[in-house]
mmCIF file of the N, C-alpha and C atoms, coordinates in Angstrom:
data_MODEL
# 
_entry.id   MODEL 
# 
loop_
_atom_site.group_PDB 
_atom_site.id 
_atom_site.type_symbol 
_atom_site.label_atom_id 
_atom_site.label_alt_id 
_atom_site.label_comp_id 
_atom_site.label_asym_id 
_atom_site.label_entity_id 
_atom_site.label_seq_id 
_atom_site.pdbx_PDB_ins_code 
_atom_site.Cartn_x 
_atom_site.Cartn_y 
_atom_site.Cartn_z 
_atom_site.occupancy 
_atom_site.B_iso_or_equiv 
_atom_site.pdbx_formal_charge 
_atom_site.auth_seq_id 
_atom_site.auth_comp_id 
_atom_site.auth_asym_id 
_atom_site.auth_atom_id 
_atom_site.pdbx_PDB_model_num 
ATOM 1   N N  . MET A 1 1  ? 119.297 95.360  96.293  1.00 0.00 ? 1  MET A N  1 
ATOM 2   C CA . MET A 1 1  ? 120.558 95.196  97.589  1.00 0.00 ? 1  MET A CA 1 
ATOM 3   C C  . MET A 1 1  ? 119.680 94.096  98.170  1.00 0.00 ? 1  MET A C  1 
ATOM 4   N N  . ARG A 1 2  ? 120.367 93.178  98.635  1.00 0.00 ? 2  ARG A N  1 
ATOM 5   C CA . ARG A 1 2  ? 119.984 91.849  99.579  1.00 0.00 ? 2  ARG A CA 1 
ATOM 6   C C  . ARG A 1 2  ? 119.934 92.332  101.117 1.00 0.00 ? 2  ARG A C  1 
ATOM 7   N N  . ALA A 1 3  ? 118.798 91.699  101.729 1.00 0.00 ? 3  ALA A N  1 
ATOM 8   C CA . ALA A 1 3  ? 118.861 92.139  103.391 1.00 0.00 ? 3  ALA A CA 1 
ATOM 9   C C  . ALA A 1 3  ? 120.396 91.695  104.000 1.00 0.00 ? 3  ALA A C  1 
ATOM 10  N N  . SER A 1 4  ? 120.665 90.538  103.656 1.00 0.00 ? 4  SER A N  1 
ATOM 11  C CA . SER A 1 4  ? 121.897 90.306  104.247 1.00 0.00 ? 4  SER A CA 1 
ATOM 12  C C  . SER A 1 4  ? 123.084 91.113  104.019 1.00 0.00 ? 4  SER A C  1 
ATOM 13  N N  . GLU A 1 5  ? 123.238 92.338  102.902 1.00 0.00 ? 5  GLU A N  1 
ATOM 14  C CA . GLU A 1 5  ? 124.058 92.873  102.985 1.00 0.00 ? 5  GLU A CA 1 
ATOM 15  C C  . GLU A 1 5  ? 124.017 94.319  103.806 1.00 0.00 ? 5  GLU A C  1 
ATOM 16  N N  . GLY A 1 6  ? 122.993 94.466  104.631 1.00 0.00 ? 6  GLY A N  1 
ATOM 17  C CA . GLY A 1 6  ? 122.689 95.672  105.506 1.00 0.00 ? 6  GLY A CA 1 
ATOM 18  C C  . GLY A 1 6  ? 122.028 96.484  105.237 1.00 0.00 ? 6  GLY A C  1 
ATOM 19  N N  . ILE A 1 7  ? 122.166 97.721  106.040 1.00 0.00 ? 7  ILE A N  1 
ATOM 20  C CA . ILE A 1 7  ? 121.489 99.198  105.464 1.00 0.00 ? 7  ILE A CA 1 
ATOM 21  C C  . ILE A 1 7  ? 122.451 99.775  104.312 1.00 0.00 ? 7  ILE A C  1 
ATOM 22  N N  . ALA A 1 8  ? 121.507 100.483 103.235 1.00 0.00 ? 8  ALA A N  1 
ATOM 23  C CA . ALA A 1 8  ? 122.153 101.121 102.532 1.00 0.00 ? 8  ALA A CA 1 
ATOM 24  C C  . ALA A 1 8  ? 122.133 102.477 103.230 1.00 0.00 ? 8  ALA A C  1 
ATOM 25  N N  . LEU A 1 9  ? 123.011 103.551 103.363 1.00 0.00 ? 9  LEU A N  1 
ATOM 26  C CA . LEU A 1 9  ? 123.288 104.741 104.007 1.00 0.00 ? 9  LEU A CA 1 
ATOM 27  C C  . LEU A 1 9  ? 123.451 105.749 102.753 1.00 0.00 ? 9  LEU A C  1 
ATOM 28  N N  . TYR A 1 10 ? 122.668 106.370 102.485 1.00 0.00 ? 10 TYR A N  1 
ATOM 29  C CA . TYR A 1 10 ? 122.935 107.077 100.905 1.00 0.00 ? 10 TYR A CA 1 
ATOM 30  C C  . TYR A 1 10 ? 123.015 108.700 101.572 1.00 0.00 ? 10 TYR A C  1 
ATOM 31  N N  . LYS A 1 11 ? 124.117 109.000 101.032 1.00 0.00 ? 11 LYS A N  1 
ATOM 32  C CA . LYS A 1 11 ? 124.819 110.296 101.755 1.00 0.00 ? 11 LYS A CA 1 
ATOM 33  C C  . LYS A 1 11 ? 125.581 111.115 100.690 1.00 0.00 ? 11 LYS A C  1 
ATOM 34  N N  . ALA A 1 12 ? 125.683 112.263 100.598 1.00 0.00 ? 12 ALA A N  1 
ATOM 35  C CA . ALA A 1 12 ? 126.243 113.252 99.958  1.00 0.00 ? 12 ALA A CA 1 
ATOM 36  C C  . ALA A 1 12 ? 127.364 114.082 100.486 1.00 0.00 ? 12 ALA A C  1 
ATOM 37  N N  . ARG A 1 13 ? 128.397 114.331 99.984  1.00 0.00 ? 13 ARG A N  1 
ATOM 38  C CA . ARG A 1 13 ? 129.523 115.448 100.303 1.00 0.00 ? 13 ARG A CA 1 
ATOM 39  C C  . ARG A 1 13 ? 129.693 116.573 99.358  1.00 0.00 ? 13 ARG A C  1 
ATOM 40  N N  . LEU A 1 14 ? 129.909 117.796 99.893  1.00 0.00 ? 14 LEU A N  1 
ATOM 41  C CA . LEU A 1 14 ? 129.990 118.764 99.121  1.00 0.00 ? 14 LEU A CA 1 
ATOM 42  C C  . LEU A 1 14 ? 131.564 119.382 99.610  1.00 0.00 ? 14 LEU A C  1 
ATOM 43  N N  . TYR A 1 15 ? 132.561 119.641 99.018  1.00 0.00 ? 15 TYR A N  1 
ATOM 44  C CA . TYR A 1 15 ? 133.380 120.470 100.003 1.00 0.00 ? 15 TYR A CA 1 
ATOM 45  C C  . TYR A 1 15 ? 134.219 121.632 99.203  1.00 0.00 ? 15 TYR A C  1 
ATOM 46  N N  . LEU A 1 16 ? 134.590 122.512 100.088 1.00 0.00 ? 16 LEU A N  1 
ATOM 47  C CA . LEU A 1 16 ? 135.481 123.901 99.216  1.00 0.00 ? 16 LEU A CA 1 
ATOM 48  C C  . LEU A 1 16 ? 136.465 123.920 99.712  1.00 0.00 ? 16 LEU A C  1 
ATOM 49  N N  . ASP A 1 17 ? 137.496 124.361 99.485  1.00 0.00 ? 17 ASP A N  1 
ATOM 50  C CA . ASP A 1 17 ? 138.903 124.660 99.740  1.00 0.00 ? 17 ASP A CA 1 
ATOM 51  C C  . ASP A 1 17 ? 139.134 125.725 99.773  1.00 0.00 ? 17 ASP A C  1 
ATOM 52  N N  . ILE A 1 18 ? 139.984 126.421 100.834 1.00 0.00 ? 18 ILE A N  1 
ATOM 53  C CA . ILE A 1 18 ? 140.226 127.913 100.564 1.00 0.00 ? 18 ILE A CA 1 
ATOM 54  C C  . ILE A 1 18 ? 141.460 127.801 101.053 1.00 0.00 ? 18 ILE A C  1 
ATOM 55  N N  . GLN A 1 19 ? 142.622 128.381 100.606 1.00 0.00 ? 19 GLN A N  1 
ATOM 56  C CA . GLN A 1 19 ? 143.597 128.484 100.948 1.00 0.00 ? 19 GLN A CA 1 
ATOM 57  C C  . GLN A 1 19 ? 144.394 130.043 101.375 1.00 0.00 ? 19 GLN A C  1 
ATOM 58  N N  . GLY A 1 20 ? 144.676 130.518 102.716 1.00 0.00 ? 20 GLY A N  1 
ATOM 59  C CA . GLY A 1 20 ? 144.779 131.515 103.276 1.00 0.00 ? 20 GLY A CA 1 
ATOM 60  C C  . GLY A 1 20 ? 146.474 131.531 103.304 1.00 0.00 ? 20 GLY A C  1 
ATOM 61  N N  . ARG A 1 21 ? 146.789 133.003 103.809 1.00 0.00 ? 21 ARG A N  1 
ATOM 62  C CA . ARG A 1 21 ? 148.153 132.930 103.867 1.00 0.00 ? 21 ARG A CA 1 
ATOM 63  C C  . ARG A 1 21 ? 148.670 132.487 104.860 1.00 0.00 ? 21 ARG A C  1 
ATOM 64  N N  . HIS A 1 22 ? 148.169 131.792 106.194 1.00 0.00 ? 22 HIS A N  1 
ATOM 65  C CA . HIS A 1 22 ? 148.562 131.011 107.344 1.00 0.00 ? 22 HIS A CA 1 
ATOM 66  C C  . HIS A 1 22 ? 147.821 129.917 107.331 1.00 0.00 ? 22 HIS A C  1 
ATOM 67  N N  . ALA A 1 23 ? 147.129 129.635 106.888 1.00 0.00 ? 23 ALA A N  1 
ATOM 68  C CA . ALA A 1 23 ? 146.026 128.371 106.880 1.00 0.00 ? 23 ALA A CA 1 
ATOM 69  C C  . ALA A 1 23 ? 145.542 128.236 105.673 1.00 0.00 ? 23 ALA A C  1 
ATOM 70  N N  . LYS A 1 24 ? 144.744 126.797 105.662 1.00 0.00 ? 24 LYS A N  1 
ATOM 71  C CA . LYS A 1 24 ? 144.347 126.179 104.814 1.00 0.00 ? 24 LYS A CA 1 
ATOM 72  C C  . LYS A 1 24 ? 142.558 125.689 105.517 1.00 0.00 ? 24 LYS A C  1 
ATOM 73  N N  . HIS A 1 25 ? 141.493 126.413 104.914 1.00 0.00 ? 25 HIS A N  1 
ATOM 74  C CA . HIS A 1 25 ? 140.483 126.108 105.240 1.00 0.00 ? 25 HIS A CA 1 
ATOM 75  C C  . HIS A 1 25 ? 139.712 124.822 104.266 1.00 0.00 ? 25 HIS A C  1 
ATOM 76  N N  . GLU A 1 26 ? 138.883 124.211 104.792 1.00 0.00 ? 26 GLU A N  1 
ATOM 77  C CA . GLU A 1 26 ? 138.160 123.340 104.382 1.00 0.00 ? 26 GLU A CA 1 
ATOM 78  C C  . GLU A 1 26 ? 136.699 123.416 104.948 1.00 0.00 ? 26 GLU A C  1 
ATOM 79  N N  . ILE A 1 27 ? 135.988 123.527 104.203 1.00 0.00 ? 27 ILE A N  1 
ATOM 80  C CA . ILE A 1 27 ? 134.414 124.116 104.317 1.00 0.00 ? 27 ILE A CA 1 
ATOM 81  C C  . ILE A 1 27 ? 133.028 122.586 103.565 1.00 0.00 ? 27 ILE A C  1 
ATOM 82  N N  . GLY A 1 28 ? 132.774 122.054 104.703 1.00 0.00 ? 28 GLY A N  1 
ATOM 83  C CA . GLY A 1 28 ? 132.226 120.669 103.980 1.00 0.00 ? 28 GLY A CA 1 
ATOM 84  C C  . GLY A 1 28 ? 130.582 120.762 103.743 1.00 0.00 ? 28 GLY A C  1 
ATOM 85  N N  . LEU A 1 29 ? 129.580 120.692 103.280 1.00 0.00 ? 29 LEU A N  1 
ATOM 86  C CA . LEU A 1 29 ? 128.341 120.412 103.319 1.00 0.00 ? 29 LEU A CA 1 
ATOM 87  C C  . LEU A 1 29 ? 127.985 119.033 103.029 1.00 0.00 ? 29 LEU A C  1 
ATOM 88  N N  . GLY A 1 30 ? 127.262 118.255 103.724 1.00 0.00 ? 30 GLY A N  1 
ATOM 89  C CA . GLY A 1 30 ? 126.833 116.931 103.205 1.00 0.00 ? 30 GLY A CA 1 
ATOM 90  C C  . GLY A 1 30 ? 125.292 116.666 103.660 1.00 0.00 ? 30 GLY A C  1 
ATOM 91  N N  . GLY A 1 31 ? 124.570 115.648 103.753 1.00 0.00 ? 31 GLY A N  1 
ATOM 92  C CA . GLY A 1 31 ? 123.498 114.941 104.399 1.00 0.00 ? 31 GLY A CA 1 
ATOM 93  C C  . GLY A 1 31 ? 123.613 113.680 104.303 1.00 0.00 ? 31 GLY A C  1 
ATOM 94  N N  . TYR A 1 32 ? 123.166 113.003 105.364 1.00 0.00 ? 32 TYR A N  1 
ATOM 95  C CA . TYR A 1 32 ? 122.823 111.648 105.309 1.00 0.00 ? 32 TYR A CA 1 
ATOM 96  C C  . TYR A 1 32 ? 121.141 111.209 105.515 1.00 0.00 ? 32 TYR A C  1 
ATOM 97  N N  . ASN A 1 33 ? 120.949 110.193 104.395 1.00 0.00 ? 33 ASN A N  1 
ATOM 98  C CA . ASN A 1 33 ? 119.664 109.513 104.557 1.00 0.00 ? 33 ASN A CA 1 
ATOM 99  C C  . ASN A 1 33 ? 118.823 110.298 103.554 1.00 0.00 ? 33 ASN A C  1 
ATOM 100 N N  . LEU A 1 34 ? 119.532 110.642 102.589 1.00 0.00 ? 34 LEU A N  1 
ATOM 101 C CA . LEU A 1 34 ? 118.788 111.511 101.574 1.00 0.00 ? 34 LEU A CA 1 
ATOM 102 C C  . LEU A 1 34 ? 117.572 111.079 100.922 1.00 0.00 ? 34 LEU A C  1 
ATOM 103 N N  . LEU A 1 35 ? 117.391 109.287 100.849 1.00 0.00 ? 35 LEU A N  1 
ATOM 104 C CA . LEU A 1 35 ? 115.933 109.062 100.115 1.00 0.00 ? 35 LEU A CA 1 
ATOM 105 C C  . LEU A 1 35 ? 115.017 109.242 101.232 1.00 0.00 ? 35 LEU A C  1 
ATOM 106 N N  . ASN A 1 36 ? 115.157 109.823 102.818 1.00 0.00 ? 36 ASN A N  1 
ATOM 107 C CA . ASN A 1 36 ? 113.734 109.990 103.657 1.00 0.00 ? 36 ASN A CA 1 
ATOM 108 C C  . ASN A 1 36 ? 113.730 108.733 104.091 1.00 0.00 ? 36 ASN A C  1 
ATOM 109 N N  . ARG A 1 37 ? 114.643 107.693 103.963 1.00 0.00 ? 37 ARG A N  1 
ATOM 110 C CA . ARG A 1 37 ? 113.695 106.473 104.851 1.00 0.00 ? 37 ARG A CA 1 
ATOM 111 C C  . ARG A 1 37 ? 113.859 106.295 105.969 1.00 0.00 ? 37 ARG A C  1 
ATOM 112 N N  . HIS A 1 38 ? 112.517 105.868 106.396 1.00 0.00 ? 38 HIS A N  1 
ATOM 113 C CA . HIS A 1 38 ? 112.384 105.802 107.716 1.00 0.00 ? 38 HIS A CA 1 
ATOM 114 C C  . HIS A 1 38 ? 112.859 104.435 108.623 1.00 0.00 ? 38 HIS A C  1 
ATOM 115 N N  . ASN A 1 39 ? 114.491 104.202 108.699 1.00 0.00 ? 39 ASN A N  1 
ATOM 116 C CA . ASN A 1 39 ? 114.615 103.207 109.288 1.00 0.00 ? 39 ASN A CA 1 
ATOM 117 C C  . ASN A 1 39 ? 114.787 103.198 111.006 1.00 0.00 ? 39 ASN A C  1 
ATOM 118 N N  . PRO A 1 40 ? 114.263 101.897 110.990 1.00 0.00 ? 40 PRO A N  1 
ATOM 119 C CA . PRO A 1 40 ? 113.838 101.477 112.805 1.00 0.00 ? 40 PRO A CA 1 
ATOM 120 C C  . PRO A 1 40 ? 114.849 101.847 113.316 1.00 0.00 ? 40 PRO A C  1 
ATOM 121 N N  . PHE A 1 41 ? 114.538 102.522 114.422 1.00 0.00 ? 41 PHE A N  1 
ATOM 122 C CA . PHE A 1 41 ? 115.544 102.437 115.857 1.00 0.00 ? 41 PHE A CA 1 
ATOM 123 C C  . PHE A 1 41 ? 115.048 102.096 117.037 1.00 0.00 ? 41 PHE A C  1 
ATOM 124 N N  . MET A 1 42 ? 113.985 101.470 116.837 1.00 0.00 ? 42 MET A N  1 
ATOM 125 C CA . MET A 1 42 ? 113.607 100.739 118.112 1.00 0.00 ? 42 MET A CA 1 
ATOM 126 C C  . MET A 1 42 ? 112.243 100.121 118.105 1.00 0.00 ? 42 MET A C  1 
ATOM 127 N N  . LEU A 1 43 ? 112.193 99.104  118.630 1.00 0.00 ? 43 LEU A N  1 
ATOM 128 C CA . LEU A 1 43 ? 110.862 98.311  117.930 1.00 0.00 ? 43 LEU A CA 1 
ATOM 129 C C  . LEU A 1 43 ? 109.827 98.262  119.636 1.00 0.00 ? 43 LEU A C  1 
ATOM 130 N N  . ARG A 1 44 ? 108.898 98.670  119.680 1.00 0.00 ? 44 ARG A N  1 
ATOM 131 C CA . ARG A 1 44 ? 108.033 98.865  121.034 1.00 0.00 ? 44 ARG A CA 1 
ATOM 132 C C  . ARG A 1 44 ? 106.646 97.964  120.902 1.00 0.00 ? 44 ARG A C  1 
ATOM 133 N N  . TYR A 1 45 ? 106.608 96.870  121.871 1.00 0.00 ? 45 TYR A N  1 
ATOM 134 C CA . TYR A 1 45 ? 105.549 96.317  121.871 1.00 0.00 ? 45 TYR A CA 1 
ATOM 135 C C  . TYR A 1 45 ? 103.937 96.526  122.790 1.00 0.00 ? 45 TYR A C  1 
ATOM 136 N N  . ASN A 1 46 ? 103.167 96.855  122.183 1.00 0.00 ? 46 ASN A N  1 
ATOM 137 C CA . ASN A 1 46 ? 102.079 97.180  122.453 1.00 0.00 ? 46 ASN A CA 1 
ATOM 138 C C  . ASN A 1 46 ? 101.090 96.323  123.185 1.00 0.00 ? 46 ASN A C  1 
ATOM 139 N N  . PRO A 1 47 ? 100.740 96.135  124.245 1.00 0.00 ? 47 PRO A N  1 
ATOM 140 C CA . PRO A 1 47 ? 100.076 94.714  125.039 1.00 0.00 ? 47 PRO A CA 1 
ATOM 141 C C  . PRO A 1 47 ? 98.321  94.708  124.725 1.00 0.00 ? 47 PRO A C  1 
ATOM 142 N N  . ASP A 1 48 ? 98.291  95.935  124.520 1.00 0.00 ? 48 ASP A N  1 
ATOM 143 C CA . ASP A 1 48 ? 96.622  96.322  124.409 1.00 0.00 ? 48 ASP A CA 1 
ATOM 144 C C  . ASP A 1 48 ? 96.319  95.459  122.791 1.00 0.00 ? 48 ASP A C  1 
ATOM 145 N N  . THR A 1 49 ? 97.043  96.299  121.791 1.00 0.00 ? 49 THR A N  1 
ATOM 146 C CA . THR A 1 49 ? 96.691  95.803  120.659 1.00 0.00 ? 49 THR A CA 1 
ATOM 147 C C  . THR A 1 49 ? 97.580  94.460  119.793 1.00 0.00 ? 49 THR A C  1 
ATOM 148 N N  . HIS A 1 50 ? 98.212  93.835  120.814 1.00 0.00 ? 50 HIS A N  1 
ATOM 149 C CA . HIS A 1 50 ? 99.301  92.659  120.677 1.00 0.00 ? 50 HIS A CA 1 
ATOM 150 C C  . HIS A 1 50 ? 100.087 93.325  119.131 1.00 0.00 ? 50 HIS A C  1 
ATOM 151 N N  . ALA A 1 51 ? 100.511 94.067  118.976 1.00 0.00 ? 51 ALA A N  1 
ATOM 152 C CA . ALA A 1 51 ? 101.507 94.597  117.802 1.00 0.00 ? 51 ALA A CA 1 
ATOM 153 C C  . ALA A 1 51 ? 102.654 95.393  118.438 1.00 0.00 ? 51 ALA A C  1 
ATOM 154 N N  . TRP A 1 52 ? 103.182 94.918  117.230 1.00 0.00 ? 52 TRP A N  1 
ATOM 155 C CA . TRP A 1 52 ? 104.782 95.673  117.099 1.00 0.00 ? 52 TRP A CA 1 
ATOM 156 C C  . TRP A 1 52 ? 104.722 96.872  116.636 1.00 0.00 ? 52 TRP A C  1 
ATOM 157 N N  . ASN A 1 53 ? 105.388 98.259  117.209 1.00 0.00 ? 53 ASN A N  1 
ATOM 158 C CA . ASN A 1 53 ? 105.395 99.560  116.597 1.00 0.00 ? 53 ASN A CA 1 
ATOM 159 C C  . ASN A 1 53 ? 106.957 99.844  116.165 1.00 0.00 ? 53 ASN A C  1 
ATOM 160 N N  . LEU A 1 54 ? 106.875 100.353 115.194 1.00 0.00 ? 54 LEU A N  1 
ATOM 161 C CA . LEU A 1 54 ? 108.656 100.754 114.688 1.00 0.00 ? 54 LEU A CA 1 
ATOM 162 C C  . LEU A 1 54 ? 108.646 102.200 115.294 1.00 0.00 ? 54 LEU A C  1 
ATOM 163 N N  . ILE A 1 55 ? 109.737 102.265 115.987 1.00 0.00 ? 55 ILE A N  1 
ATOM 164 C CA . ILE A 1 55 ? 110.106 104.120 115.784 1.00 0.00 ? 55 ILE A CA 1 
ATOM 165 C C  . ILE A 1 55 ? 110.861 104.097 114.943 1.00 0.00 ? 55 ILE A C  1 
ATOM 166 N N  . SER A 1 56 ? 110.997 105.320 114.602 1.00 0.00 ? 56 SER A N  1 
ATOM 167 C CA . SER A 1 56 ? 112.266 105.838 113.690 1.00 0.00 ? 56 SER A CA 1 
ATOM 168 C C  . SER A 1 56 ? 112.788 107.397 114.144 1.00 0.00 ? 56 SER A C  1 
ATOM 169 N N  . LEU A 1 57 ? 113.756 107.744 113.870 1.00 0.00 ? 57 LEU A N  1 
ATOM 170 C CA . LEU A 1 57 ? 114.303 109.311 114.307 1.00 0.00 ? 57 LEU A CA 1 
ATOM 171 C C  . LEU A 1 57 ? 115.208 109.561 112.810 1.00 0.00 ? 57 LEU A C  1 
ATOM 172 N N  . LEU A 1 58 ? 115.055 110.528 112.997 1.00 0.00 ? 58 LEU A N  1 
ATOM 173 C CA . LEU A 1 58 ? 115.883 111.720 111.998 1.00 0.00 ? 58 LEU A CA 1 
ATOM 174 C C  . LEU A 1 58 ? 116.085 110.851 110.622 1.00 0.00 ? 58 LEU A C  1 
ATOM 175 N N  . PRO A 1 59 ? 114.816 111.633 109.832 1.00 0.00 ? 59 PRO A N  1 
ATOM 176 C CA . PRO A 1 59 ? 114.711 110.762 108.492 1.00 0.00 ? 59 PRO A CA 1 
ATOM 177 C C  . PRO A 1 59 ? 115.598 111.637 107.433 1.00 0.00 ? 59 PRO A C  1 
ATOM 178 N N  . ILE A 1 60 ? 116.054 112.998 107.899 1.00 0.00 ? 60 ILE A N  1 
ATOM 179 C CA . ILE A 1 60 ? 117.205 113.126 106.763 1.00 0.00 ? 60 ILE A CA 1 
ATOM 180 C C  . ILE A 1 60 ? 117.756 114.355 107.543 1.00 0.00 ? 60 ILE A C  1 
ATOM 181 N N  . LEU A 1 61 ? 119.520 114.038 107.687 1.00 0.00 ? 61 LEU A N  1 
ATOM 182 C CA . LEU A 1 61 ? 120.186 114.498 108.823 1.00 0.00 ? 61 LEU A CA 1 
ATOM 183 C C  . LEU A 1 61 ? 121.452 115.209 108.061 1.00 0.00 ? 61 LEU A C  1 
ATOM 184 N N  . PRO A 1 62 ? 121.151 116.709 107.972 1.00 0.00 ? 62 PRO A N  1 
ATOM 185 C CA . PRO A 1 62 ? 121.879 117.980 107.368 1.00 0.00 ? 62 PRO A CA 1 
ATOM 186 C C  . PRO A 1 62 ? 123.503 118.039 108.301 1.00 0.00 ? 62 PRO A C  1 
ATOM 187 N N  . SER A 1 63 ? 124.276 118.033 107.473 1.00 0.00 ? 63 SER A N  1 
ATOM 188 C CA . SER A 1 63 ? 125.864 117.952 108.285 1.00 0.00 ? 63 SER A CA 1 
ATOM 189 C C  . SER A 1 63 ? 126.709 119.148 107.513 1.00 0.00 ? 63 SER A C  1 
ATOM 190 N N  . ILE A 1 64 ? 127.329 119.723 108.776 1.00 0.00 ? 64 ILE A N  1 
ATOM 191 C CA . ILE A 1 64 ? 128.099 120.924 108.198 1.00 0.00 ? 64 ILE A CA 1 
ATOM 192 C C  . ILE A 1 64 ? 129.538 121.016 108.966 1.00 0.00 ? 64 ILE A C  1 
ATOM 193 N N  . SER A 1 65 ? 130.955 120.940 108.262 1.00 0.00 ? 65 SER A N  1 
ATOM 194 C CA . SER A 1 65 ? 131.843 121.016 108.839 1.00 0.00 ? 65 SER A CA 1 
ATOM 195 C C  . SER A 1 65 ? 132.737 121.953 108.468 1.00 0.00 ? 65 SER A C  1 
ATOM 196 N N  . TRP A 1 66 ? 133.862 122.229 109.374 1.00 0.00 ? 66 TRP A N  1 
ATOM 197 C CA . TRP A 1 66 ? 134.702 123.058 108.970 1.00 0.00 ? 66 TRP A CA 1 
ATOM 198 C C  . TRP A 1 66 ? 135.995 122.796 109.481 1.00 0.00 ? 66 TRP A C  1 
ATOM 199 N N  . HIS A 1 67 ? 137.287 122.738 108.515 1.00 0.00 ? 67 HIS A N  1 
ATOM 200 C CA . HIS A 1 67 ? 138.436 122.154 109.445 1.00 0.00 ? 67 HIS A CA 1 
ATOM 201 C C  . HIS A 1 67 ? 139.723 123.277 108.751 1.00 0.00 ? 67 HIS A C  1 
ATOM 202 N N  . VAL A 1 68 ? 140.377 123.816 109.630 1.00 0.00 ? 68 VAL A N  1 
ATOM 203 C CA . VAL A 1 68 ? 141.352 124.549 109.684 1.00 0.00 ? 68 VAL A CA 1 
ATOM 204 C C  . VAL A 1 68 ? 142.633 123.727 109.680 1.00 0.00 ? 68 VAL A C  1 
ATOM 205 N N  . ARG A 1 69 ? 143.669 123.819 108.874 1.00 0.00 ? 69 ARG A N  1 
ATOM 206 C CA . ARG A 1 69 ? 145.157 123.082 108.965 1.00 0.00 ? 69 ARG A CA 1 
ATOM 207 C C  . ARG A 1 69 ? 146.165 124.417 108.744 1.00 0.00 ? 69 ARG A C  1 
ATOM 208 N N  . PHE A 1 70 ? 147.127 124.314 109.942 1.00 0.00 ? 70 PHE A N  1 
ATOM 209 C CA . PHE A 1 70 ? 147.918 125.374 110.009 1.00 0.00 ? 70 PHE A CA 1 
ATOM 210 C C  . PHE A 1 70 ? 149.056 124.871 108.992 1.00 0.00 ? 70 PHE A C  1 
# 
């Protein structure tokens, strides 16, 4: 992947469909940034050492969703 193409977001999703009498339920499990890359969120300059520090947040982010359709 070239730098000009942007940041690669590695994600996975798993869905389970349940058909009830009056509604359809869809439960989803997933995760983002599965390779645990520490993508920079912010740059902070330290004037004492004259260096830039990269700050990253949320290395792996799980997700859960539940949809109900009538």
